[in-house]
N, C-alpha and C positions, 0 to 999 in steps of 0.2 A: 653677443657679452656685455652689453651695456646693460640690458634688459634685468640677467640676470644679477649685474651688481648692485644696480639700485632695487631688485627686490632683497638681497642681501642686507644694504645697507637701512633699510626701513627697518627689517627684522632685528638689526641691532637696536635703531632707535626706540621700537617698541620694548623690546626688552630691558634698556636700560630705562626706559620711562617707566612702565611698572616696579621696575626693582625700586627705583629713588624714591616715586610716589606712595608705593606702600609701606615701605619702612620709615614715610616721613610722617604718614598720617595715623599708623596702624597703632604704633605703641604707645601716641600719646592718648588714645581713647582707651588704654588698656590699664594702665598703671593707675594705680590710687596715691602714691605720692615720688617725685624726680628721683633720680639714681645720686647716687652722692655727689660727683663730680659737678654734675647741673647745677644740683642746690648750692655748692661752694663757689661757682660761678657767678650764680646770680647774686646772690648776697654782696661778693665783691664788685660785681659791676655797678650795684643801687649807689655804693661809694663815689663811684668816679673819681678814683684815685688814681695817681699815674703810676702806680705799682702796688704790688702786695707780695704778702710772706713768702709766699711760694712762687709765682711767676711776674713777668711783666702783665699790663692792663688789657690788651686788646681783645683778648676771645672772651675777658666778663664781659667789657662794654656791649659786645656785638650780644653774645648772652641773655645779656638782661634784656634788651630792646624785644627781641624774638620773643622770651619769656613774658613780659610785659606786655606785647601787642597781642599776642595766640594761645596764651595760657600754657598748659601741659603739652599741646603740640609744637610749640614754637620751637624749644630747645631739639627734639627729633626733626623737625623741618631743616633747622640751622645746618643738622651734622650733613642730611643728604646733598644740601645744598653745596656743603663744601665738597663733597664728592663728587656732584654733579660738575661743579668749577674745574676739580683737578682732572677728570676725563676728558674735558672740552681742552683743555691747554695740552695735554697729553695728544688730542687727535690733531691740535695743530703743531706741534715739536713733529708728530710723526711724520707728516704731510711733508714737511720743510725735510727731514734729515732721510728720510724710505722714502714713500711714494702713500696713494690714499686707501689700498686695500691693506698696504701692512699698518699702515695707522689704526685701520679700524681694527684690528687683530690687537694691537697694541691697547686699546680701550677693552675690548673685549675682555682679553685674559688679567685685566685687573681682578674683576669680577670674580676669580678663583684665588686673586690674593688673601687670607683672614684680614687684613688691614682694611679692607675695602667693603665688607660686610659687616661682621660680628661685634666688631670694638666697635662701631658708629652706633650701633645704640646707642649711647652714653658720649655726650658733647664733651669734650675736652680739650686742651691745650695740644694734643697731639694730631687730635681730627682737625683743628684750627692751622695745624701748620701745612696739612696736604694740599690744599689749594696753593697757599703762597709757595711754598717749595718747589710744585709744576711749574705756576708762572713765571718765577726766578729764572730756571731754567731754558724756559721757552724765551724771556727774554733776553738773557746770556747769549743765547744760541743765533737770536737776532743780532744781537749789541755787535757779536764776532763776525759774522759774515757779512753785516752791510754797513756796521761803523757809523750809524744815524746818531746824532746827540738824543733827538728823541728814546731809542733806545737805552741808552748808559742813563737816561735819567728815569723812565719807566722800570729798570733794574735796579737802581740805586733807591727809587719809591718803596717797588716790593719787598726790597732787602730791608729797608728802614719796620717796614709793617712785620717782617718775619722775626727780627729783632725783637718786637714788640708784640711777639705772640709766644716764644721761648729760646732761650738764650742757647739752645741746640741748634738755631738755624747754622751758627759759626761754623757746622761740619758742612753744610751745603758750600757757604763761600770759601772754604779753605780748598777743597778741588776745584771750583772754578778759577782762583789764584792760581793754583798749581798748573791749570792748563793752558794759562799763559804762558806761564814759563817754560814747560816743559816744549813748548812748540815757538820753534824762532820766529816765523811769521808773525807770531802774534806777541811778543815780547814788545814791539814797536808802539802797542797799544798803551801799555805801562806809562809812556812818556805823553803820550796825547791825553789834552783837556778834556775832552769827551769822557774818559774813565773817570776822573777825579771829580769832574762836577758830580757823577752819578755816586762817588763815595761820600760826597758833599751832601747831598739829597738823604742817604742813608743817613749820615749822622744828625743831620737836622730832625729827620724823624723821632731818631733814637732820643734826643738829648733829653727833653723833658725826664723822660723816664731816667736817663742817666742824672740828673739833677737830684729824682727822687731816690736813686738809690744813694748817692752821695750824703743824701740828710740824713737817713735811715738806715746808716751803717752797713750799707750793702746785705741790709737781711735775706732777700733770697739767696744769696752764695752761702750764707752760714747755715741756711735750712738746707740748700741742695747738699752740703756738704755734710750733712749731718746724717742725709737719704744715703749719701754715697758711703761713709765709713760702715752705716748698720748693712747695707749690699755687699761692701766687700769684706765686713766681718762673718758673712755665711760662705762665700766661696773664697777658692785661691785666685793670686794673682794673674795666674794663666788660666785656668780652668773657666774664671769667670768670664772673659772678653771669649774665649772660645765656645762656652754654651751661648754669649750671646748671638755669634755668628751661626750657632746650630741650629739656634731657633728659628733666628730669620728665614732657614732654607726649609725649616719646619712649617713655618706659616704659608711658607707658597706651595706645600704638597697637594691641596684640592687642584691648582693649576694645572700640577704636571699629570695628577691622575686624570683631571678630564681630556688635555690632550691625549695621552695614551687612549682611553676610551675613543677618541676621537679618530684614532689610526695613527695616531704619530711616533708609532714605535719602532717602525722600517727606517734603517739608516739612509735610507733615499729620502727622507722625509726632511734631509736635515743638509746643512750647507757651510761652507764659510759665512763669515758675515761680511755684508755687503757694503759697500763703499760709503765710507759716512758715518759706519758703526761706534767705532770708537770713541767717537764721542759720547756715547749712548752707554759703552760699558762704562767709561770712565768715570762719567757724573753719576751713573745708577749704582756703579758698586762703590766706589771710592770713598762717601762718608759712612759706610757700617764699617767698612777696614778701618777707617782712620779711627773712629770709636771706639774699635778693638783694640788699636794699636794703641791709642791715647790711656786707655785704660792699662791696658800692660805694662806700659810706661810710669804713669802713676800709681798704679794700685787701686787707681777710685773703682765702687763699683758699677757694674752697669744696671739698666733694667731693660727687660724686653721690647717692652712699649716703646722706647726710641724710635724703633726701627720704623713706626706707622708711616712718617713722609718720607721714607727716604726710597721707597719703593716703587715712585710710581713711572718707573723707565722700564720696570722686569716686562713688561706685554711688548715695547718697542723695541727691549733686546733681543727677546724670541724670537719675534717676526725678522729681524736681519737675519738668521738663520734658516730662515723657513724660507724655501723656493717658492716664487708667487704661481709656480703653476699647481704645487702641492695646495698650496693654502687656497686657491680659488677651488680646486677637485673638493676640498674637505668644509668648505666656508658652511654649508649648509648642518653638515655633521655636527661642529663646531657649535654653532647657534642651537639645536636640539639639544647638545651635551649640556649646556652652560644653564639652556633652562629651565632643564629639569631640576640641575643642582641648584638656581637660586628657589626654584618652588620648592623643592624640600627644606631649604635651608629657612626659605621663608616662615613655612609652618614650624620649623622647631623655634624660629624668635617667636612666633605669636602667642606658641604655646610657655617658651619660658617667660617672656612677660606679662603672662596673665595666668598661668597655672602655678609655677615655679614654686608659691609658698606651697600650694595644698600638697603638691608632689612630693616635698622636699620635710612637709608637715613642720615647716621654720619660716618664721616670717624673713623674707628679703627688704632691703632698704625701699625698693619697689612697693611693698608694701605695708607702710606706716600708717597709722592713722595720724597724719600731719594737720591737716585742716581742723580734726576734731578737738587734739591737742592744743592746737594756736587757740582755739574758741574758750577753751577752758580754762587755760591760764589767763587771756585778757578778762574772764571775766573775775577771777580772783580776785586782779590787777584793779577792776575796775569796783568792785567792793569797799577798797581804801582812798581811792582816790579818782578825781577826776581828770588828772592830765594823762596823756597818753602814753600807755609805754612803747618806751622809744630804744630801750637797750635789753639785749637777751646775752646772758651770759652761761657759759657752762661745758658740759660735752659738745665738743664743735659740731658734732651731726644733726644732735638735738635741738642746738640753740640756732643753728643756721636754719632747718628746718620750719623751726617754729616762727623764726623772725621774718621770713619771705612769706608767709600765710598770715601773717597779721595784717588789720586793719584799720590805719594805715602800718604800712611794714615798718620793722624796727632795725636798728642796727645789731650785729654779733659782737660779741668778745669772745673769740675762740678760746676754748679752754681753759676759759675767765684769766686770759694772759693779754695785761694792755699793750706790750709790745708786739702783739700779734696784730691791732687793732689801732691802724695811724690814724683813722676817724673819729675813735675815743681817745679820753683821757680821766684821769682823777677829778677835774674839775665838774668834766660833763656827767661821772659816775655821780659826784655828790647833788649835782643841781636836777640831773633828771630822774634819777633812782634806777630802777631796773630789776630784772628777774632770773634770779640763777638755778638752772634746772640739770636734772640730772638722772639718768635710771637707778631707781631706790638700791637696786644688788649692788653698785659701784660705790664703794665706801672711801672711793680717795677723795670726793667732794665734801666730808662732813666737815671741812674746815677751809673756806677758802672767801675769797676777797665780797664784800668787804670784810675787814675783820671780825671771827666770832664774837658774838654778843650783840652787833650793830643791826640784827635784823627784825625788823619789823613786824614781819609775819612770814611764818610758816606750812607747810604741809604736803600731803600726798593725795595723788590724782590715780586712778587706775580707768583704763580705756581699753576695750576690745580691739582684737586685728580686725580689719577688715575681711581678709580673706581666710583667718584662721577662727572663728566663734567661739570655738571649743577649746582652743589653746588658753592659760592663763593668761591676762589681761595685763598689757605693759603699765608696769606700776612708774609713775615717773615724782619726785620729790622736787619740790620748789621750795625757795626762798624767794622773801622782794624786801627791798628798802625804798622807802617813798620818796620822793622828789622835796629837795629845799624848797620848790616852786609853790608860792601860793596859789595851791587849787585844788588841794586834800579837802576829802569833807570833813 
């Protein structure tokens, strides 16, 4: 049995390694330009702020470092590292709460959950949350089981990082707190210094961002409220949250279909949850349920991708209701089913990343002439001044993708709105000058900062699409205002 188990474990490790390495390296070699969320994160990260108008800062900092060090491959590698760390934490938690064989299944099963494959092509705050949630659950279980100072300190540290990643991390803190409340033996821990020292650590880690929020009038919450209002305007108070839960179930359909393919359709393949599974069910299901409940109570809108970090325990929950002898009997069949599924999914991913523009006959975000556009605009700038181009304003996608492809890189004023760029103000704008860019067909940019009549030069340029040379070229309008510094020709 040990030999068979070791063969199965090696098979799982090979499958995980091939999946993570291929999805980390191949997309970066195929894209012409980086995805939207990646571009946004890179330009935020290069500013090294304690907060940005949409989100806390941690994912942007790390993303910028990976992109700076590894180029286009960096963001894709970072995304798969997040998935790998998540699976590692799930494995350790499974070994603590169940057993090694069920823990291995809990890891394998996650590869059948939508959030762990397709969305990870594009690194963003949802992907960044996944290893933090998994690590927090692991440290929380260790803390309530062993009650050591180190476990509470690590939980506090990870929770502080979670809040620096995305505010929705609070939807994990709430179930953990409630777990202590509903279990009388654990309530005593609320009075012990270990827990509150962890809370103090969490607060200290989050404090710099909190001070930034106060200084910037809690700008991300205004943005989130606007997004939530837009979402709630298109769905009812009750149906929206129910739709959120339904979509979370649909995102598990590949996993359920793979289980059916592996023979888990018989009643004998299932059992009552094993001892210790209550923790997995509570922490694994409560975040999504609380999110839906909160939306129903407040009328706030929900977004399906909020569920990305919430389901790292799905595999362990299923493992807890599968008899061990059934799991051993069908383990090889499971490996083959998942291997075939992931191979097909990887082929689709390569076709999607490398050829979706040609298939749709429409340029995608990863098919833009970003470097050519940045070089052309920089040439226009240098015809008027020797000063470096340090500010790019305009349509947020265009301005961001140009700014991170300039040499040296420039800062961005997204949508031409200084309120969204805490690193820039009117004084810097006047001192350093800059470029305003937009797609020529977008008429809303005809009047923008600085005020009309203060432009030093303007024009248009056309660039062919890298993957669609026969398509009408990209037409960009630009205006520039020169710096007040004494470095113009």
